[in-house]
C-alpha positions in Angstrom: -29.5 -16.1 -17.2 -31.3 -18.7 -15.0 -28.9 -21.5 -13.8 -31.3 -23.3 -11.0 -30.4 -23.3 -7.3 -26.9 -22.2 -6.9 -26.7 -22.5 -3.4 -28.0 -26.2 -3.0 -24.4 -27.6 -3.0 -23.5 -24.9 0.2 -22.0 -26.5 3.3 -23.4 -24.3 5.9 -21.1 -23.4 9.1 -21.5 -24.9 12.1 -22.8 -23.1 15.2 -21.6 -24.8 18.9 -22.1 -23.5 22.5 -19.1 -24.4 24.5 -18.9 -24.2 28.0 -16.2 -22.0 29.8 -12.7 -23.8 29.4 -13.7 -25.3 26.2 -10.7 -24.8 23.8 -12.0 -24.1 20.6 -8.7 -23.9 18.7 -4.7 -24.6 19.1 -1.8 -25.3 17.5 -2.3 -28.8 17.7 -5.9 -29.2 15.5 -5.0 -30.8 12.0 -7.9 -28.6 11.0 -7.7 -25.0 10.1 -10.6 -23.0 10.8 -12.1 -19.5 11.3 -13.9 -18.9 14.5 -16.8 -16.2 14.7 -17.7 -15.3 18.3 -21.2 -14.8 18.7 -21.9 -14.5 22.2 -19.3 -14.6 25.2 -15.8 -14.5 25.3 -12.6 -16.1 24.0 -9.0 -15.9 25.1 -5.9 -16.2 23.3 -3.0 -18.1 25.1 0.3 -18.1 24.2 1.6 -22.1 24.5 5.1 -20.8 24.7 4.6 -18.7 27.7 2.9 -21.1 30.0 -0.2 -20.2 28.5 -0.3 -16.5 29.5 -3.5 -14.6 28.0 -2.0 -12.5 24.9 -5.5 -11.0 24.0 -9.3 -11.1 24.3 -11.6 -11.7 21.9 -15.3 -10.3 22.2 -18.4 -11.4 20.2 -18.5 -10.2 16.4 -14.7 -10.8 16.3 -13.2 -13.8 14.1 -10.0 -15.9 15.0 -8.3 -18.4 12.4 -8.5 -16.1 9.1 -5.1 -16.2 8.1 -4.5 -20.2 9.0 -7.7 -20.8 6.7 -7.2 -18.8 4.4 -3.5 -18.3 3.9 -2.2 -21.6 5.5 -0.3 -19.7 8.5 0.6 -21.8 11.4 -2.0 -21.2 14.4 0.3 -19.4 17.3 -2.4 -19.5 20.1 -4.6 -21.5 22.3 -8.2 -20.2 21.7 -10.0 -20.8 24.8 -13.9 -19.9 26.2 -14.0 -17.9 29.6 -17.4 -18.6 29.8 -20.3 -20.6 28.3 -20.4 -19.2 24.8 -21.9 -19.5 21.2 -19.4 -19.4 18.4 -19.6 -20.2 14.8 -16.9 -22.7 13.2 -16.0 -22.4 9.3 -13.8 -25.3 7.9 -12.6 -26.0 4.4 -15.0 -27.4 3.0 -17.8 -24.9 4.3 -15.4 -21.9 2.7 -14.9 -23.6 -0.4 -18.6 -24.3 -1.0 -19.7 -20.6 -0.2 -16.3 -19.1 -2.4 -17.8 -21.3 -5.5 -21.2 -19.4 -5.4 -19.4 -15.7 -4.6 -19.4 -13.6 -7.9 -15.9 -13.2 -9.3 -15.8 -9.1 -7.9 -16.4 -10.3 -4.3 -13.8 -12.8 -4.6 -11.4 -10.4 -5.8 -12.1 -8.5 -2.9 -11.7 -11.5 -0.7 -8.0 -12.2 -2.5 -7.1 -8.4 -2.3 -8.1 -8.1 1.5 -6.6 -11.4 2.0 -3.0 -10.5 0.1 -3.1 -7.0 2.7 -3.2 -9.1 5.6 -0.4 -11.2 4.4 1.6 -8.1 3.6 0.7 -6.6 7.2 2.0 -10.0 8.5 5.0 -10.1 6.6 5.9 -6.6 7.6 5.4 -7.3 11.1 7.8 -10.2 11.0 10.2 -8.4 8.8 10.0 -5.4 11.4 11.3 -7.6 14.5 14.5 -5.9 14.8 16.7 -4.2 17.6 15.3 -0.7 16.3 11.4 0.0 17.7 11.1 3.4 15.8 11.4 1.5 12.4 9.5 -1.5 13.6 6.6 1.0 14.3 7.2 2.8 11.5 6.3 -0.3 9.2 3.3 -1.1 11.3 1.5 2.2 11.2 1.8 2.4 7.8 -1.2 0.4 7.1 -3.6 2.5 9.1 -5.7 5.1 6.5 -5.1 8.9 6.9 -9.0 9.1 8.1 -8.9 6.0 10.8 -8.7 7.3 14.5 -6.3 5.3 16.4 -6.7 4.8 20.1 -2.9 5.3 21.3 -3.2 2.5 23.8 -4.6 -0.2 21.9 -2.0 0.5 19.1 1.0 0.3 22.1 -0.5 -3.1 23.0 -1.0 -4.5 19.5 2.1 -3.5 18.5 3.9 -4.8 21.8 2.9 -8.6 21.5 3.1 -8.7 17.7 6.6 -7.5 17.5 7.7 -8.5 21.6 8.6 -5.1 21.6 8.3 -3.7 25.8 5.8 -1.2 26.1 8.1 1.6 27.4 10.3 1.3 24.1 7.1 1.1 21.8 6.1 4.4 23.9 9.1 6.3 23.2 9.1 5.3 19.6 5.6 6.7 19.1 6.6 9.6 20.7 9.3 9.9 18.1 6.7 9.5 15.2 4.9 12.2 16.5 7.6 14.8 16.9 8.2 14.0 13.3 4.6 14.5 12.4 4.4 11.2 10.8 1.8 10.5 13.4 -0.4 13.1 14.4 -2.5 13.5 17.8 -6.1 14.7 18.5 -6.2 15.8 22.2 -10.0 16.2 21.9 -10.4 12.8 21.0 -7.8 11.4 22.8 -6.9 9.3 19.0 -4.1 9.3 16.9 -4.3 9.5 13.1 -1.6 9.0 10.0 -1.9 11.6 7.6 0.7 10.0 5.3 0.8 6.2 5.1 3.8 6.5 2.3 6.0 8.7 4.3 6.1 6.1 7.1 7.2 3.4 4.4 9.7 6.0 3.5 10.8 6.8 6.9 11.2 3.0 7.4 13.4 2.1 4.5 15.5 5.7 5.6 16.3 3.9 9.0 17.1 0.2 7.5 19.9 2.6 5.3 20.8 4.0 8.2 21.3 0.7 10.2 23.1 -1.0 7.7 25.2 2.1 6.8 24.3 2.2 3.3 23.8 5.5 1.5 20.3 6.1 0.7 19.5 7.6 -3.0 16.8 10.1 -2.3 19.3 12.4 -0.1 22.4 11.8 -2.7 20.6 13.5 -5.6 22.8 16.6 -7.1 20.8 19.5 -7.5 20.4 19.0 -11.5 18.8 15.5 -10.4 16.4 16.9 -8.7 15.8 19.7 -11.0 15.0 16.4 -13.6 12.9 14.7 -10.8 10.5 17.8 -10.7 10.1 18.1 -13.9 9.5 14.2 -14.7 7.1 14.6 -12.0 5.1 17.3 -14.2 4.7 14.9 -17.4 2.2 12.7 -18.3 2.6 9.5 -16.8 2.1 7.7 -20.2 5.1 9.5 -21.6 7.4 6.8 -23.2 10.7 7.2 -25.5 13.8 5.6 -25.9 17.2 6.6 -24.2 18.1 8.5 -26.6 14.8 10.3 -26.9 15.0 10.9 -23.3 18.1 12.4 -23.4 17.0 14.7 -25.9 13.9 15.8 -24.4 16.1 16.9 -21.2 17.9 19.1 -23.7 15.4 20.4 -25.4 13.9 21.6 -21.8 17.2 22.9 -20.9 18.1 19.8 -18.6 21.7 19.3 -19.3 21.9 15.8 -18.7 25.3 14.0 -18.1 26.0 10.0 -19.0 26.4 9.5 -15.3 23.4 11.5 -14.8 21.3 9.4 -16.6 22.8 5.9 -15.6 22.2 6.9 -11.8 18.6 7.7 -13.0 18.3 3.8 -14.2 19.8 3.3 -10.6 16.7 5.1 -8.9 14.4 3.6 -10.7 12.8 6.3 -12.3 12.0 5.0 -15.7 10.5 1.0 -16.6 11.5 -0.6 -19.3 8.7 -1.1 -22.3 8.8 -3.3 -25.4 11.3 -2.4 -28.1 13.7 -1.0 -25.5 11.4 2.2 -24.8 11.5 3.7 -21.3 8.3 4.8 -19.7 7.6 7.0 -16.5 7.8 4.9 -13.1 5.2 7.5 -11.5 5.6 5.4 -7.6 9.5 5.7 -7.9 9.6 9.6 -8.9 6.3 9.9 -6.0 8.7 7.9 -3.6 11.7 10.4 -4.3 9.6 13.7 -4.2 8.1 12.7 -0.8 11.2 11.9 0.7 12.7 15.5 -0.3 9.2 17.1 0.6 9.7 15.8 4.1 13.4 15.5 4.8 13.1 17.4 7.6 10.4 15.0 9.2 12.5 12.2 8.2 15.9 13.4 9.7 14.2 14.5 12.7 14.9 17.9 12.5 11.2 19.6 11.8 10.3 21.8 14.2 
């Protein structure tokens, strides 16, 4: 269907040439904006550390995405180190562009924005006295196909979490020993084969710190058998409580009332309408992965 020129109300971004030393963005700016560096170089300066250089921005990179899309505070001063060309995208420009986008692309942008927010929340939540738990939570966002530069990983993790490089290095070695991060000697890179395992490991360390029992390692032998059996069922299997108990009995899995109550605590089931209970496939997979990699998690893997 032809609806006319849908881009006639688009407000274009502003392209600027800035001189060396020019501040393109700072925490004092009232207007939130995204800065795209087209040519030249920018540095991020930490105003809380006497304007120490935290990192450098090269052409093609963006700054201010979290500030504009998530309303996060701007932490650093971004300054040109030499004459540079930048593109400035402010609120009005972004809003006008978003109105012209198809629904599917808006959904993609929303998903990416949500992922960025989760990463930031994880980073801030991971700022503990345990660099190992912090690094595990940080690395879980890398996909298994991603080739990671060790030095870049350590530097980014260090300035984001304020963890000293030596402590971060020891934490990385611990993840490598547990085979949660794999080194590739030929390419001098790292990879994360199972990001879910890193999340589970971070949860385990958190429970250890709080001196709380960690449920996956507290299962009885019968509960482990039931867990494995549940993992073989159709994820859409739904029954009421008595139906599940009879179902266990039919498959020679004797289940006590205590076992059943603990399974509710384990969150292996989710409640549906009419008091029906469906399998919680994600939680079942979580427990299975924890048991499968128990030696990795406890640090006893050879």
